[in-house]
C-alpha positions in Angstrom: 128.6 19.8 65.8 126.5 22.8 66.0 123.1 23.0 64.6 120.9 26.5 63.7 118.0 27.2 66.2 115.4 26.7 64.3 111.3 27.5 65.7 109.3 24.0 64.9 105.3 23.6 65.3 104.0 19.7 66.2 102.7 18.3 63.0 99.9 16.8 65.4 98.3 20.1 66.7 100.6 22.7 65.8 101.1 23.8 69.1 105.2 24.9 69.5 107.6 22.7 70.0 110.2 22.6 73.1 113.2 22.4 70.9 115.3 20.3 73.8 113.2 17.7 74.5 111.0 18.0 71.7 107.5 17.9 72.9 104.6 20.2 72.7 102.0 21.7 75.5 99.6 18.5 74.6 102.1 15.9 75.1 103.2 14.8 71.6 107.0 14.1 71.2 109.1 13.4 68.7 113.0 12.3 68.4 116.3 12.6 67.2 118.4 10.0 65.4 122.0 11.0 64.6 121.7 14.4 64.8 118.6 14.2 62.3 115.3 15.9 64.0 112.2 13.4 63.1 108.7 14.9 63.1 106.7 12.0 61.2 103.4 10.8 62.7 103.6 7.5 63.5 101.4 6.3 60.6 103.1 8.3 57.8 106.9 6.7 59.5 105.7 3.1 58.4 104.7 4.0 55.2 108.4 5.8 54.7 110.2 3.1 56.3 108.6 0.4 54.1 108.9 2.6 50.9 112.7 3.4 51.6 114.0 0.0 52.4 112.0 -1.6 49.2 113.5 2.0 46.7 116.7 1.2 48.2 116.4 -2.1 47.5 115.4 -1.6 43.8 118.6 1.0 43.6 120.8 -2.0 44.3 119.2 -4.2 42.2 119.1 -2.0 38.9 123.1 -0.9 40.2 121.8 2.7 40.4 124.6 5.2 41.1 125.7 6.2 44.4 128.9 8.4 44.9 131.9 7.0 47.4 130.6 8.3 51.3 134.6 9.2 51.5 134.2 11.9 48.9 130.8 13.5 49.7 132.1 16.7 51.0 134.1 17.4 47.8 130.6 17.1 45.7 130.3 17.9 43.1 134.0 18.3 42.9 137.1 16.2 43.4 137.3 12.3 42.0 133.6 11.6 42.6 132.8 14.8 40.6 135.0 13.9 37.5 133.5 10.3 37.4 129.9 10.4 36.9 128.0 12.7 34.0 125.6 13.9 37.1 127.8 16.2 38.8 128.0 18.2 35.7 124.8 19.2 36.2 125.2 19.7 39.9 127.8 21.9 39.1 125.4 24.2 36.9 123.4 23.7 40.3 125.8 25.7 42.5 126.7 28.5 39.4 122.7 29.1 39.5 122.9 29.4 43.4 126.0 31.4 43.7 124.6 34.2 41.5 121.5 33.9 44.2 123.1 34.6 46.8 125.3 36.9 45.3 128.3 36.7 48.3 126.2 37.7 51.0 126.0 35.3 54.2 124.4 34.7 57.3 120.9 33.8 54.8 118.6 31.9 56.4 118.3 28.9 53.5 115.3 26.5 53.7 116.8 23.4 51.2 113.6 20.9 50.3 114.6 17.1 48.9 118.6 17.6 49.7 119.3 14.0 48.5 122.7 13.4 50.4 123.4 16.8 51.4 126.2 17.7 49.1 124.5 21.4 48.3 123.7 21.6 51.9 127.3 21.3 52.6 128.7 23.8 50.4 125.8 26.3 51.3 127.0 26.0 55.3 130.1 26.3 54.4 129.8 29.8 52.9 128.3 30.9 55.8 124.6 30.7 55.6 122.3 28.8 58.1 121.1 25.6 56.7 117.8 23.8 57.4 117.5 20.9 55.2 113.8 18.8 55.0 112.6 15.1 53.8 111.3 12.2 54.2 114.2 10.3 54.2 117.1 9.2 56.6 119.2 6.9 54.3 122.4 7.2 55.3 123.7 7.1 52.0 121.5 9.0 50.3 118.9 10.7 52.6 119.2 12.9 55.7 121.6 10.4 58.0 124.1 11.0 55.4 125.6 14.1 56.7 127.4 11.7 59.1 129.5 11.3 56.0 130.3 15.3 55.6 133.9 16.4 58.3 131.8 19.7 59.0 127.6 19.0 58.5 126.6 22.4 60.0 123.3 22.4 59.0 119.9 21.2 60.6 118.1 18.2 59.1 114.3 17.6 59.6 112.6 14.7 59.0 109.5 15.7 58.0 105.9 15.6 55.5 106.4 17.7 52.8 102.4 18.4 52.3 103.2 20.5 55.5 105.7 23.0 55.6 104.0 25.2 57.9 105.6 23.1 60.4 108.8 25.0 60.1 107.6 28.1 62.2 110.0 30.3 60.3 110.8 32.5 57.8 113.7 32.7 55.0 116.0 34.1 52.5 116.2 31.9 49.7 114.0 28.3 49.6 115.6 25.8 47.5 113.6 22.5 46.1 116.4 20.7 44.7 115.5 18.4 42.1 111.9 17.5 43.6 109.7 19.9 42.7 107.5 17.4 40.2 107.5 14.8 42.4 105.3 16.5 44.7 101.9 15.8 44.8 100.6 19.5 44.7 103.9 21.0 42.9 101.7 24.3 42.5 100.0 24.7 46.2 103.6 23.9 47.4 105.1 27.0 46.0 102.8 28.8 47.0 103.4 27.5 50.7 106.8 28.4 50.0 106.5 31.9 49.0 104.4 32.1 52.1 107.4 31.5 54.2 109.7 34.1 52.7 111.5 36.6 54.4 111.2 40.1 52.6 113.4 40.0 49.5 113.6 36.5 50.0 113.8 34.0 46.9 112.6 30.7 45.6 115.0 28.7 43.2 114.0 25.6 41.8 116.0 23.2 40.7 115.8 20.3 38.2 112.4 21.6 36.1 111.8 19.2 32.9 109.0 20.5 30.7 107.3 18.2 27.9 106.3 20.3 25.3 104.2 16.4 24.5 103.3 15.2 27.9 101.2 12.6 26.4 104.3 10.2 25.8 106.3 10.8 28.7 102.9 9.9 30.5 102.6 6.6 29.0 106.1 6.2 29.4 106.2 7.0 33.1 103.1 4.2 33.2 104.9 1.5 32.1 107.4 2.4 34.6 105.4 2.7 37.6 103.7 -0.6 36.5 106.8 -2.6 36.0 107.8 -1.2 39.1 105.2 -2.4 41.3 104.5 -5.6 39.9 108.6 -6.2 40.5 108.6 -5.0 44.2 105.3 -4.5 44.9 104.8 -1.2 45.9 104.4 2.6 44.0 107.1 3.8 42.4 106.6 7.5 44.3 105.8 7.8 48.1 102.6 9.8 46.8 100.8 10.1 43.5 102.3 12.4 41.3 102.7 13.1 38.0 106.8 13.1 38.2 107.2 15.7 35.4 106.2 19.4 34.4 104.5 19.8 31.1 103.8 23.3 29.2 100.4 24.5 31.1 102.7 23.9 33.9 104.8 26.5 33.0 102.3 28.5 32.2 100.7 28.3 35.5 104.6 29.2 37.0 105.2 32.2 34.8 101.4 33.3 35.8 102.6 33.6 39.8 105.5 35.0 38.7 108.5 32.0 38.4 110.7 33.1 35.9 111.9 29.8 34.0 115.1 29.4 32.5 118.0 27.0 30.6 120.8 26.1 32.4 123.8 27.2 31.7 125.6 26.1 28.8 122.4 24.2 27.6 121.5 25.6 24.6 122.1 22.7 22.4 119.9 20.5 24.7 116.8 23.6 24.3 117.5 22.4 20.6 117.2 19.2 20.9 113.9 19.4 23.1 112.5 21.6 20.8 113.1 19.7 17.3 112.2 16.1 19.5 109.4 17.2 21.5 109.7 13.7 23.6 112.5 15.4 24.9 112.1 17.5 27.8 113.4 21.2 28.1 115.4 20.8 31.2 115.2 24.2 33.2 115.8 25.7 36.3 112.7 28.7 37.9 113.3 31.4 40.1 110.6 33.7 42.0 111.0 37.0 44.2 108.8 39.7 44.2 110.6 41.9 41.2 108.8 39.2 38.5 106.1 40.7 37.6 102.7 38.4 37.5 100.2 37.8 35.3 96.1 38.6 35.6 94.6 35.1 35.3 
């Protein structure tokens, strides 16, 4: 099961990591678990493990949809792709990425927040050199879910997403897969990602839910967070974050050159959000050097 050759830095000291042993010159050592490179510091690993355990319990209690593992390699198509509405939007994501790649192969791709790896699988099958990063190892919805694919030819890394500098690489394409709004500092994270691009590189932000009346969304999220904490004894998110975008985020993204667009075939959804401001405008974003930036 071939994985991409990638250069990494030690999360503790910033020294280069020796890939065979996953050690640095300062003696810090990391591990592999089921073909996943684990670069999380011990204190954060304890937090992630506890969060992931309770989150899995909540998903089970709430009967949250989980695709059947035997169909992972077919997603977002096949029987499972037809069985749940979530895959309609994921097929739109794939359409967007096909346009971004434009039939090129051998691109160095970084996918942030890959879920179980359905998109990683498609990109790798199309001949891209794919690296995926996330906090979670879950073998159904996290990085270890790679084992359910017939040929998981991508590199999986568990790491603290707040510090992308651990990846000592440049990429042609960086994808935020429905996750940027859950990051504590999404605008700073986008800025970090842009610095990791090769000349002519692009950043694609999938699943941007933008609210024109964020007070109502904030109240809804606060109630959801309170209920989750009362039931499970922990916060709904791994780190404090807003969990959505609002109009001022749209403005900040636009000022740095992100082109924000409606999903293919989503005109009716856009109209509903326009006339019912409580609903979000579900969109996606593209950053590349060709898009104009605004002066602050």
